[in-house]
Structures are given as C-alpha cells and as structure tokens.
PDB file of N, CA, C and O in Angstrom:
ATOM      1  N   UNK A   1      92.863  65.993  95.923  1.00  0.00           N
ATOM      2  CA  UNK A   1      92.487  67.364  95.677  1.00  0.00           C
ATOM      3  C   UNK A   1      92.105  67.516  94.205  1.00  0.00           C
ATOM      4  O   UNK A   1      92.833  67.075  93.315  1.00  0.00           O
ATOM      5  N   UNK A   2      90.965  68.141  93.963  1.00  0.00           N
ATOM      6  CA  UNK A   2      90.523  68.385  92.597  1.00  0.00           C
ATOM      7  C   UNK A   2      91.277  69.561  92.004  1.00  0.00           C
ATOM      8  O   UNK A   2      91.605  70.522  92.701  1.00  0.00           O
ATOM      9  N   UNK A   3      91.544  69.473  90.720  1.00  0.00           N
ATOM     10  CA  UNK A   3      92.154  70.600  90.021  1.00  0.00           C
ATOM     11  C   UNK A   3      91.229  71.049  88.910  1.00  0.00           C
ATOM     12  O   UNK A   3      90.402  70.280  88.420  1.00  0.00           O
ATOM     13  N   UNK A   4      91.379  72.297  88.521  1.00  0.00           N
ATOM     14  CA  UNK A   4      90.530  72.867  87.486  1.00  0.00           C
ATOM     15  C   UNK A   4      91.401  73.747  86.603  1.00  0.00           C
ATOM     16  O   UNK A   4      92.261  74.477  87.095  1.00  0.00           O
ATOM     17  N   UNK A   5      91.175  73.673  85.316  1.00  0.00           N
ATOM     18  CA  UNK A   5      91.863  74.553  84.380  1.00  0.00           C
ATOM     19  C   UNK A   5      90.900  75.639  83.958  1.00  0.00           C
ATOM     20  O   UNK A   5      89.768  75.353  83.566  1.00  0.00           O
ATOM     21  N   UNK A   6      91.341  76.886  84.035  1.00  0.00           N
ATOM     22  CA  UNK A   6      90.502  78.020  83.653  1.00  0.00           C
ATOM     23  C   UNK A   6      91.116  78.726  82.455  1.00  0.00           C
ATOM     24  O   UNK A   6      92.330  78.917  82.391  1.00  0.00           O
ATOM     25  N   UNK A   7      90.283  79.108  81.520  1.00  0.00           N
ATOM     26  CA  UNK A   7      90.701  79.960  80.411  1.00  0.00           C
ATOM     27  C   UNK A   7      89.875  81.226  80.491  1.00  0.00           C
ATOM     28  O   UNK A   7      88.648  81.181  80.403  1.00  0.00           O
ATOM     29  N   UNK A   8      90.546  82.355  80.658  1.00  0.00           N
ATOM     30  CA  UNK A   8      89.842  83.620  80.826  1.00  0.00           C
ATOM     31  C   UNK A   8      90.376  84.610  79.801  1.00  0.00           C
ATOM     32  O   UNK A   8      91.587  84.790  79.669  1.00  0.00           O
ATOM     33  N   UNK A   9      89.470  85.244  79.084  1.00  0.00           N
ATOM     34  CA  UNK A   9      89.863  86.252  78.106  1.00  0.00           C
ATOM     35  C   UNK A   9      89.569  87.624  78.702  1.00  0.00           C
ATOM     36  O   UNK A   9      88.433  87.919  79.071  1.00  0.00           O
ATOM     37  N   UNK A  10      90.595  88.456  78.791  1.00  0.00           N
ATOM     38  CA  UNK A  10      90.418  89.819  79.284  1.00  0.00           C
ATOM     39  C   UNK A  10      91.095  90.784  78.318  1.00  0.00           C
ATOM     40  O   UNK A  10      92.019  90.414  77.593  1.00  0.00           O
ATOM     41  N   UNK A  11      90.626  92.010  78.320  1.00  0.00           N
ATOM     42  CA  UNK A  11      91.231  93.014  77.447  1.00  0.00           C
ATOM     43  C   UNK A  11      91.153  94.380  78.107  1.00  0.00           C
ATOM     44  O   UNK A  11      90.543  94.541  79.164  1.00  0.00           O
ATOM     45  N   UNK A  12      91.769  95.345  77.481  1.00  0.00           N
ATOM     46  CA  UNK A  12      91.696  96.719  77.950  1.00  0.00           C
ATOM     47  C   UNK A  12      92.280  96.918  79.326  1.00  0.00           C
ATOM     48  O   UNK A  12      93.351  96.396  79.636  1.00  0.00           O
ATOM     49  N   UNK A  13      91.577  97.677  80.157  1.00  0.00           N
ATOM     50  CA  UNK A  13      92.096  98.008  81.492  1.00  0.00           C
ATOM     51  C   UNK A  13      92.362  96.778  82.363  1.00  0.00           C
ATOM     52  O   UNK A  13      93.301  96.771  83.159  1.00  0.00           O
ATOM     53  N   UNK A  14      91.541  95.747  82.213  1.00  0.00           N
ATOM     54  CA  UNK A  14      91.772  94.534  83.012  1.00  0.00           C
ATOM     55  C   UNK A  14      93.086  93.874  82.618  1.00  0.00           C
ATOM     56  O   UNK A  14      93.860  93.449  83.476  1.00  0.00           O
ATOM     57  N   UNK A  15      93.329  93.791  81.326  1.00  0.00           N
ATOM     58  CA  UNK A  15      94.570  93.198  80.837  1.00  0.00           C
ATOM     59  C   UNK A  15      95.781  93.999  81.310  1.00  0.00           C
ATOM     60  O   UNK A  15      96.792  93.425  81.716  1.00  0.00           O
ATOM     61  N   UNK A  16      95.676  95.313  81.256  1.00  0.00           N
ATOM     62  CA  UNK A  16      96.771  96.172  81.712  1.00  0.00           C
ATOM     63  C   UNK A  16      97.015  95.989  83.207  1.00  0.00           C
ATOM     64  O   UNK A  16      98.161  95.973  83.657  1.00  0.00           O
ATOM     65  N   UNK A  17      95.950  95.854  83.962  1.00  0.00           N
ATOM     66  CA  UNK A  17      96.076  95.667  85.410  1.00  0.00           C
ATOM     67  C   UNK A  17      96.786  94.352  85.723  1.00  0.00           C
ATOM     68  O   UNK A  17      97.673  94.309  86.575  1.00  0.00           O
ATOM     69  N   UNK A  18      96.399  93.291  85.038  1.00  0.00           N
ATOM     70  CA  UNK A  18      97.045  91.991  85.250  1.00  0.00           C
ATOM     71  C   UNK A  18      98.513  92.077  84.855  1.00  0.00           C
ATOM     72  O   UNK A  18      99.376  91.550  85.558  1.00  0.00           O
ATOM     73  N   UNK A  19      98.802  92.730  83.747  1.00  0.00           N
ATOM     74  CA  UNK A  19     100.189  92.872  83.303  1.00  0.00           C
ATOM     75  C   UNK A  19     101.028  93.611  84.345  1.00  0.00           C
ATOM     76  O   UNK A  19     102.195  93.281  84.552  1.00  0.00           O
ATOM     77  N   UNK A  20     100.435  94.605  84.998  1.00  0.00           N
ATOM     78  CA  UNK A  20     101.152  95.338  86.049  1.00  0.00           C
ATOM     79  C   UNK A  20     101.402  94.467  87.276  1.00  0.00           C
ATOM     80  O   UNK A  20     102.411  94.637  87.961  1.00  0.00           O
ATOM     81  N   UNK A  21     100.499  93.545  87.556  1.00  0.00           N
ATOM     82  CA  UNK A  21     100.603  92.706  88.752  1.00  0.00           C
ATOM     83  C   UNK A  21     101.544  91.524  88.567  1.00  0.00           C
ATOM     84  O   UNK A  21     101.987  90.927  89.549  1.00  0.00           O
ATOM     85  N   UNK A  22     101.854  91.176  87.314  1.00  0.00           N
ATOM     86  CA  UNK A  22     102.620  89.973  87.003  1.00  0.00           C
ATOM     87  C   UNK A  22     103.944  90.362  86.331  1.00  0.00           C
ATOM     88  O   UNK A  22     104.017  91.349  85.600  1.00  0.00           O
ATOM     89  N   UNK A  23     104.971  89.575  86.591  1.00  0.00           N
ATOM     90  CA  UNK A  23     106.246  89.789  85.910  1.00  0.00           C
ATOM     91  C   UNK A  23     107.278  90.453  86.800  1.00  0.00           C
ATOM     92  O   UNK A  23     107.134  90.493  88.021  1.00  0.00           O
ATOM     93  N   UNK A  24     108.316  90.971  86.175  1.00  0.00           N
ATOM     94  CA  UNK A  24     109.445  91.544  86.911  1.00  0.00           C
ATOM     95  C   UNK A  24     109.036  92.665  87.859  1.00  0.00           C
ATOM     96  O   UNK A  24     109.534  92.742  88.982  1.00  0.00           O
ATOM     97  N   UNK A  25     108.136  93.530  87.413  1.00  0.00           N
ATOM     98  CA  UNK A  25     107.732  94.668  88.238  1.00  0.00           C
ATOM     99  C   UNK A  25     106.516  94.378  89.115  1.00  0.00           C
ATOM    100  O   UNK A  25     106.152  95.197  89.958  1.00  0.00           O
ATOM    101  N   UNK A  26     105.891  93.226  88.922  1.00  0.00           N
ATOM    102  CA  UNK A  26     104.688  92.895  89.672  1.00  0.00           C
ATOM    103  C   UNK A  26     104.983  92.071  90.908  1.00  0.00           C
ATOM    104  O   UNK A  26     106.123  91.684  91.167  1.00  0.00           O
ATOM    105  N   UNK A  27     103.937  91.815  91.657  1.00  0.00           N
ATOM    106  CA  UNK A  27     104.067  91.019  92.877  1.00  0.00           C
ATOM    107  C   UNK A  27     104.023  89.518  92.611  1.00  0.00           C
ATOM    108  O   UNK A  27     104.379  88.723  93.480  1.00  0.00           O
ATOM    109  N   UNK A  28     103.587  89.127  91.413  1.00  0.00           N
ATOM    110  CA  UNK A  28     103.376  87.716  91.102  1.00  0.00           C
ATOM    111  C   UNK A  28     104.229  87.300  89.908  1.00  0.00           C
ATOM    112  O   UNK A  28     104.460  88.083  88.987  1.00  0.00           O
ATOM    113  N   UNK A  29     104.692  86.047  89.945  1.00  0.00           N
ATOM    114  CA  UNK A  29     105.529  85.546  88.854  1.00  0.00           C
ATOM    115  C   UNK A  29     104.739  85.284  87.587  1.00  0.00           C
ATOM    116  O   UNK A  29     105.237  85.486  86.480  1.00  0.00           O
ATOM    117  N   UNK A  30     103.491  84.828  87.758  1.00  0.00           N
ATOM    118  CA  UNK A  30     102.686  84.507  86.579  1.00  0.00           C
ATOM    119  C   UNK A  30     101.209  84.748  86.868  1.00  0.00           C
ATOM    120  O   UNK A  30     100.812  84.980  88.010  1.00  0.00           O
ATOM    121  N   UNK A  31     100.412  84.688  85.818  1.00  0.00           N
ATOM    122  CA  UNK A  31      98.981  84.973  85.941  1.00  0.00           C
ATOM    123  C   UNK A  31      98.293  83.942  86.829  1.00  0.00           C
ATOM    124  O   UNK A  31      97.398  84.294  87.597  1.00  0.00           O
ATOM    125  N   UNK A  32      98.694  82.687  86.738  1.00  0.00           N
ATOM    126  CA  UNK A  32      98.075  81.646  87.568  1.00  0.00           C
ATOM    127  C   UNK A  32      98.244  81.953  89.051  1.00  0.00           C
ATOM    128  O   UNK A  32      97.310  81.796  89.838  1.00  0.00           O
ATOM    129  N   UNK A  33      99.436  82.389  89.421  1.00  0.00           N
ATOM    130  CA  UNK A  33      99.698  82.735  90.819  1.00  0.00           C
ATOM    131  C   UNK A  33      98.800  83.896  91.258  1.00  0.00           C
ATOM    132  O   UNK A  33      98.267  83.900  92.368  1.00  0.00           O
ATOM    133  N   UNK A  34      98.647  84.865  90.380  1.00  0.00           N
ATOM    134  CA  UNK A  34      97.801  86.028  90.674  1.00  0.00           C
ATOM    135  C   UNK A  34      96.340  85.616  90.838  1.00  0.00           C
ATOM    136  O   UNK A  34      95.669  86.069  91.765  1.00  0.00           O
ATOM    137  N   UNK A  35      95.852  84.770  89.955  1.00  0.00           N
ATOM    138  CA  UNK A  35      94.458  84.316  90.029  1.00  0.00           C
ATOM    139  C   UNK A  35      94.233  83.503  91.301  1.00  0.00           C
ATOM    140  O   UNK A  35      93.209  83.670  91.964  1.00  0.00           O
ATOM    141  N   UNK A  36      95.169  82.631  91.651  1.00  0.00           N
ATOM    142  CA  UNK A  36      95.040  81.867  92.902  1.00  0.00           C
ATOM    143  C   UNK A  36      94.976  82.806  94.103  1.00  0.00           C
ATOM    144  O   UNK A  36      94.189  82.593  95.026  1.00  0.00           O
ATOM    145  N   UNK A  37      95.812  83.847  94.086  1.00  0.00           N
ATOM    146  CA  UNK A  37      95.795  84.844  95.161  1.00  0.00           C
ATOM    147  C   UNK A  37      94.425  85.516  95.256  1.00  0.00           C
ATOM    148  O   UNK A  37      93.883  85.672  96.351  1.00  0.00           O
ATOM    149  N   UNK A  38      93.868  85.912  94.117  1.00  0.00           N
ATOM    150  CA  UNK A  38      92.557  86.569  94.107  1.00  0.00           C
ATOM    151  C   UNK A  38      91.467  85.643  94.635  1.00  0.00           C
ATOM    152  O   UNK A  38      90.581  86.077  95.371  1.00  0.00           O
ATOM    153  N   UNK A  39      91.531  84.375  94.261  1.00  0.00           N
ATOM    154  CA  UNK A  39      90.530  83.407  94.731  1.00  0.00           C
ATOM    155  C   UNK A  39      90.651  83.222  96.243  1.00  0.00           C
ATOM    156  O   UNK A  39      89.641  83.173  96.945  1.00  0.00           O
ATOM    157  N   UNK A  40      91.878  83.121  96.744  1.00  0.00           N
ATOM    158  CA  UNK A  40      92.070  82.995  98.199  1.00  0.00           C
ATOM    159  C   UNK A  40      91.513  84.214  98.930  1.00  0.00           C
ATOM    160  O   UNK A  40      90.840  84.078  99.952  1.00  0.00           O
ATOM    161  N   UNK A  41      91.795  85.403  98.402  1.00  0.00           N
ATOM    162  CA  UNK A  41      91.286  86.632  99.018  1.00  0.00           C
ATOM    163  C   UNK A  41      89.761  86.657  99.007  1.00  0.00           C
ATOM    164  O   UNK A  41      89.142  87.079  99.983  1.00  0.00           O
ATOM    165  N   UNK A  42      89.155  86.211  97.916  1.00  0.00           N
ATOM    166  CA  UNK A  42      87.700  86.160  97.826  1.00  0.00           C
ATOM    167  C   UNK A  42      87.140  85.184  98.853  1.00  0.00           C
ATOM    168  O   UNK A  42      86.134  85.466  99.505  1.00  0.00           O
ATOM    169  N   UNK A  43      87.798  84.031  98.993  1.00  0.00           N
ATOM    170  CA  UNK A  43      87.371  83.056 100.000  1.00  0.00           C
ATOM    171  C   UNK A  43      87.457  83.633 101.402  1.00  0.00           C
ATOM    172  O   UNK A  43      86.543  83.459 102.208  1.00  0.00           O
ATOM    173  N   UNK A  44      88.550  84.318 101.694  1.00  0.00           N
ATOM    174  CA  UNK A  44      88.716  84.944 103.007  1.00  0.00           C
ATOM    175  C   UNK A  44      87.625  85.979 103.263  1.00  0.00           C
ATOM    176  O   UNK A  44      87.091  86.068 104.369  1.00  0.00           O
ATOM    177  N   UNK A  45      87.299  86.758 102.237  1.00  0.00           N
ATOM    178  CA  UNK A  45      86.249  87.775 102.383  1.00  0.00           C
ATOM    179  C   UNK A  45      84.898  87.124 102.643  1.00  0.00           C
ATOM    180  O   UNK A  45      84.121  87.606 103.468  1.00  0.00           O
ATOM    181  N   UNK A  46      84.617  86.032 101.943  1.00  0.00           N
ATOM    182  CA  UNK A  46      83.361  85.310 102.138  1.00  0.00           C
ATOM    183  C   UNK A  46      83.284  84.749 103.555  1.00  0.00           C
ATOM    184  O   UNK A  46      82.250  84.858 104.214  1.00  0.00           O
ATOM    185  N   UNK A  47      84.380  84.149 104.022  1.00  0.00           N
ATOM    186  CA  UNK A  47      84.410  83.605 105.381  1.00  0.00           C
ATOM    187  C   UNK A  47      84.256  84.713 106.418  1.00  0.00           C
ATOM    188  O   UNK A  47      83.563  84.534 107.419  1.00  0.00           O
ATOM    189  N   UNK A  48      84.896  85.853 106.185  1.00  0.00           N
ATOM    190  CA  UNK A  48      84.783  86.978 107.120  1.00  0.00           C
ATOM    191  C   UNK A  48      83.351  87.501 107.161  1.00  0.00           C
ATOM    192  O   UNK A  48      82.849  87.865 108.224  1.00  0.00           O
ATOM    193  N   UNK A  49      82.701  87.537 106.010  1.00  0.00           N
ATOM    194  CA  UNK A  49      81.303  87.990 105.949  1.00  0.00           C
ATOM    195  C   UNK A  49      80.394  87.033 106.712  1.00  0.00           C
ATOM    196  O   UNK A  49      79.523  87.467 107.467  1.00  0.00           O
ATOM    197  N   UNK A  50      80.597  85.738 106.516  1.00  0.00           N
ATOM    198  CA  UNK A  50      79.796  84.740 107.238  1.00  0.00           C
ATOM    199  C   UNK A  50      80.027  84.840 108.740  1.00  0.00           C
ATOM    200  O   UNK A  50      79.087  84.745 109.529  1.00  0.00           O
ATOM    201  N   UNK A  51      81.293  85.033 109.132  1.00  0.00           N
ATOM    202  CA  UNK A  51      81.609  85.167 110.552  1.00  0.00           C
ATOM    203  C   UNK A  51      80.934  86.400 111.139  1.00  0.00           C
ATOM    204  O   UNK A  51      80.400  86.349 112.248  1.00  0.00           O
ATOM    205  N   UNK A  52      80.955  87.505 110.401  1.00  0.00           N
ATOM    206  CA  UNK A  52      80.322  88.739 110.880  1.00  0.00           C
ATOM    207  C   UNK A  52      78.822  88.542 111.065  1.00  0.00           C
ATOM    208  O   UNK A  52      78.246  89.033 112.036  1.00  0.00           O
ATOM    209  N   UNK A  53      78.184  87.825 110.138  1.00  0.00           N
ATOM    210  CA  UNK A  53      76.753  87.549 110.269  1.00  0.00           C
ATOM    211  C   UNK A  53      76.475  86.678 111.490  1.00  0.00           C
ATOM    212  O   UNK A  53      75.543  86.944 112.250  1.00  0.00           O
ATOM    213  N   UNK A  54      77.282  85.644 111.675  1.00  0.00           N
ATOM    214  CA  UNK A  54      77.121  84.766 112.835  1.00  0.00           C
ATOM    215  C   UNK A  54      77.347  85.539 114.129  1.00  0.00           C
ATOM    216  O   UNK A  54      76.589  85.387 115.088  1.00  0.00           O
ATOM    217  N   UNK A  55      78.383  86.362 114.157  1.00  0.00           N
ATOM    218  CA  UNK A  55      78.680  87.169 115.340  1.00  0.00           C
ATOM    219  C   UNK A  55      77.520  88.095 115.673  1.00  0.00           C
ATOM    220  O   UNK A  55      77.158  88.243 116.841  1.00  0.00           O
ATOM    221  N   UNK A  56      76.931  88.723 114.653  1.00  0.00           N
ATOM    222  CA  UNK A  56      75.794  89.623 114.875  1.00  0.00           C
ATOM    223  C   UNK A  56      74.605  88.860 115.443  1.00  0.00           C
ATOM    224  O   UNK A  56      73.925  89.350 116.345  1.00  0.00           O
ATOM    225  N   UNK A  57      74.350  87.658 114.918  1.00  0.00           N
ATOM    226  CA  UNK A  57      73.254  86.832 115.431  1.00  0.00           C
ATOM    227  C   UNK A  57      73.494  86.457 116.889  1.00  0.00           C
ATOM    228  O   UNK A  57      72.581  86.523 117.712  1.00  0.00           O
ATOM    229  N   UNK A  58      74.724  86.065 117.203  1.00  0.00           N
ATOM    230  CA  UNK A  58      75.037  85.679 118.580  1.00  0.00           C
ATOM    231  C   UNK A  58      74.954  86.871 119.527  1.00  0.00           C
ATOM    232  O   UNK A  58      74.460  86.740 120.647  1.00  0.00           O
ATOM    233  N   UNK A  59      75.432  88.028 119.086  1.00  0.00           N
ATOM    234  CA  UNK A  59      75.339  89.224 119.931  1.00  0.00           C
ATOM    235  C   UNK A  59      73.883  89.572 120.208  1.00  0.00           C
ATOM    236  O   UNK A  59      73.524  89.969 121.317  1.00  0.00           O
ATOM    237  N   UNK A  60      73.056  89.417 119.190  1.00  0.00           N
ATOM    238  CA  UNK A  60      71.625  89.689 119.366  1.00  0.00           C
ATOM    239  C   UNK A  60      71.023  88.693 120.359  1.00  0.00           C
ATOM    240  O   UNK A  60      70.236  89.075 121.224  1.00  0.00           O
ATOM    241  N   UNK A  61      71.392  87.429 120.234  1.00  0.00           N
ATOM    242  CA  UNK A  61      70.857  86.403 121.134  1.00  0.00           C
ATOM    243  C   UNK A  61      71.308  86.637 122.573  1.00  0.00           C
ATOM    244  O   UNK A  61      70.513  86.503 123.504  1.00  0.00           O
ATOM    245  N   UNK A  62      72.577  86.986 122.758  1.00  0.00           N
ATOM    246  CA  UNK A  62      73.089  87.194 124.111  1.00  0.00           C
ATOM    247  C   UNK A  62      72.620  88.508 124.718  1.00  0.00           C
ATOM    248  O   UNK A  62      72.768  88.715 125.922  1.00  0.00           O
ATOM    249  N   UNK A  63      72.063  89.388 123.915  1.00  0.00           N
ATOM    250  CA  UNK A  63      71.560  90.668 124.425  1.00  0.00           C
ATOM    251  C   UNK A  63      70.177  90.529 125.059  1.00  0.00           C
ATOM    252  O   UNK A  63      69.706  91.447 125.730  1.00  0.00           O
ATOM    253  N   UNK A  64      69.532  89.392 124.849  1.00  0.00           N
ATOM    254  CA  UNK A  64      68.203  89.162 125.416  1.00  0.00           C
ATOM    255  C   UNK A  64      68.335  89.017 126.933  1.00  0.00           C
ATOM    256  O   UNK A  64      69.177  88.252 127.404  1.00  0.00           O
ATOM    257  N   UNK A  65      67.525  89.731 127.696  1.00  0.00           N
ATOM    258  CA  UNK A  65      67.595  89.631 129.162  1.00  0.00           C
ATOM    259  C   UNK A  65      67.328  88.203 129.640  1.00  0.00           C
ATOM    260  O   UNK A  65      66.540  87.464 129.049  1.00  0.00           O
ATOM    261  N   UNK A  66      67.997  87.845 130.708  1.00  0.00           N
ATOM    262  CA  UNK A  66      67.908  86.486 131.253  1.00  0.00           C
ATOM    263  C   UNK A  66      66.468  86.085 131.569  1.00  0.00           C
ATOM    264  O   UNK A  66      66.106  84.920 131.398  1.00  0.00           O
ATOM    265  N   UNK A  67      65.645  87.021 132.025  1.00  0.00           N
ATOM    266  CA  UNK A  67      64.274  86.676 132.405  1.00  0.00           C
ATOM    267  C   UNK A  67      63.380  86.360 131.202  1.00  0.00           C
ATOM    268  O   UNK A  67      62.251  85.903 131.381  1.00  0.00           O
ATOM    269  N   UNK A  68      63.863  86.596 129.996  1.00  0.00           N
ATOM    270  CA  UNK A  68      63.074  86.268 128.806  1.00  0.00           C
ATOM    271  C   UNK A  68      63.369  84.865 128.276  1.00  0.00           C
ATOM    272  O   UNK A  68      62.704  84.394 127.354  1.00  0.00           O
ATOM    273  N   UNK A  69      64.360  84.207 128.855  1.00  0.00           N
ATOM    274  CA  UNK A  69      64.650  82.832 128.464  1.00  0.00           C
ATOM    275  C   UNK A  69      63.581  81.913 129.033  1.00  0.00           C
ATOM    276  O   UNK A  69      63.006  82.186 130.086  1.00  0.00           O
ATOM    277  N   UNK A  70      63.323  80.828 128.328  1.00  0.00           N
ATOM    278  CA  UNK A  70      62.397  79.835 128.863  1.00  0.00           C
ATOM    279  C   UNK A  70      63.043  78.469 128.755  1.00  0.00           C
ATOM    280  O   UNK A  70      63.810  78.190 127.833  1.00  0.00           O
ATOM    281  N   UNK A  71      62.718  77.640 129.704  1.00  0.00           N
ATOM    282  CA  UNK A  71      63.303  76.314 129.746  1.00  0.00           C
ATOM    283  C   UNK A  71      62.681  75.447 128.655  1.00  0.00           C
ATOM    284  O   UNK A  71      61.477  75.512 128.405  1.00  0.00           O
ATOM    285  N   UNK A  72      63.514  74.640 128.013  1.00  0.00           N
ATOM    286  CA  UNK A  72      63.034  73.740 126.957  1.00  0.00           C
ATOM    287  C   UNK A  72      63.690  72.386 127.134  1.00  0.00           C
ATOM    288  O   UNK A  72      64.779  72.263 127.695  1.00  0.00           O
ATOM    289  N   UNK A  73      63.009  71.396 126.648  1.00  0.00           N
ATOM    290  CA  UNK A  73      63.577  70.052 126.644  1.00  0.00           C
ATOM    291  C   UNK A  73      63.853  69.664 125.195  1.00  0.00           C
ATOM    292  O   UNK A  73      63.352  70.287 124.258  1.00  0.00           O
ATOM    293  N   UNK A  74      64.640  68.650 125.042  1.00  0.00           N
ATOM    294  CA  UNK A  74      64.933  68.149 123.699  1.00  0.00           C
ATOM    295  C   UNK A  74      63.638  67.766 123.000  1.00  0.00           C
ATOM    296  O   UNK A  74      63.454  68.056 121.818  1.00  0.00           O
ATOM    297  N   UNK A  75      62.753  67.123 123.726  1.00  0.00           N
ATOM    298  CA  UNK A  75      61.495  66.652 123.154  1.00  0.00           C
ATOM    299  C   UNK A  75      60.621  67.816 122.675  1.00  0.00           C
ATOM    300  O   UNK A  75      60.024  67.748 121.600  1.00  0.00           O
ATOM    301  N   UNK A  76      60.550  68.876 123.473  1.00  0.00           N
ATOM    302  CA  UNK A  76      59.706  70.010 123.077  1.00  0.00           C
ATOM    303  C   UNK A  76      60.277  70.718 121.847  1.00  0.00           C
ATOM    304  O   UNK A  76      59.530  71.190 120.989  1.00  0.00           O
ATOM    305  N   UNK A  77      61.596  70.786 121.770  1.00  0.00           N
ATOM    306  CA  UNK A  77      62.223  71.406 120.597  1.00  0.00           C
ATOM    307  C   UNK A  77      61.979  70.555 119.361  1.00  0.00           C
ATOM    308  O   UNK A  77      61.633  71.085 118.305  1.00  0.00           O
ATOM    309  N   UNK A  78      62.153  69.250 119.478  1.00  0.00           N
ATOM    310  CA  UNK A  78      61.931  68.341 118.342  1.00  0.00           C
ATOM    311  C   UNK A  78      60.474  68.390 117.893  1.00  0.00           C
ATOM    312  O   UNK A  78      60.191  68.317 116.697  1.00  0.00           O
ATOM    313  N   UNK A  79      59.555  68.511 118.838  1.00  0.00           N
ATOM    314  CA  UNK A  79      58.128  68.556 118.505  1.00  0.00           C
ATOM    315  C   UNK A  79      57.793  69.799 117.682  1.00  0.00           C
ATOM    316  O   UNK A  79      56.919  69.747 116.816  1.00  0.00           O
ATOM    317  N   UNK A  80      58.471  70.904 117.941  1.00  0.00           N
ATOM    318  CA  UNK A  80      58.211  72.139 117.182  1.00  0.00           C
ATOM    319  C   UNK A  80      58.598  72.010 115.715  1.00  0.00           C
ATOM    320  O   UNK A  80      58.056  72.719 114.867  1.00  0.00           O
ATOM    321  N   UNK A  81      59.516  71.123 115.412  1.00  0.00           N
ATOM    322  CA  UNK A  81      60.015  71.008 114.045  1.00  0.00           C
ATOM    323  C   UNK A  81      59.449  69.809 113.295  1.00  0.00           C
ATOM    324  O   UNK A  81      59.955  69.444 112.234  1.00  0.00           O
ATOM    325  N   UNK A  82      58.417  69.203 113.833  1.00  0.00           N
ATOM    326  CA  UNK A  82      57.780  68.070 113.136  1.00  0.00           C
ATOM    327  C   UNK A  82      56.738  68.561 112.186  1.00  0.00           C
ATOM    328  O   UNK A  82      56.093  67.759 111.510  1.00  0.00           O
TER     329      UNK A  82
END
C-alpha cells in the first residue's frame, strides 16, 4: 500500500472548523484522522455519483421497447468499431 504525507496550511474559519472537529470536544482524535475521514467520504460520494450515472444509463437502455432491439453478432459489433 502506498502512503503519502500531506502538508496543508489553513487559517481563519477553516482552521476553527478543524479545531472544533478534533480533540476532546471533537469527533476525531487528530487532524490526520479527520482528513482520512474526509477523503473516504469524498471517495464514497464519487462512487455514488458514478453509480447514479450508470443506473440512469441502464434505466434508459431498459426503457427501450423490445421491438426496437435488433439482433447483432460479435462480428458485426467488432466491425463497427474498426
């Protein structure tokens, strides 16, 4: 597994927000834990967005009436992409 070290400078409202999230009164023990949590949440959001796009494409494809389908062979499909 690859590891990465990040150095991030924040100030003002962002710094105050992180301070509230970390420590005795916060949900996280340290800033690293908080940043890892944010990255995981961002990854989950990205995956959910991709899934929603795929789901929409599939719903659109399955909404096409059966009589509009046409039979294809592997060869005819491959020929279209040459």
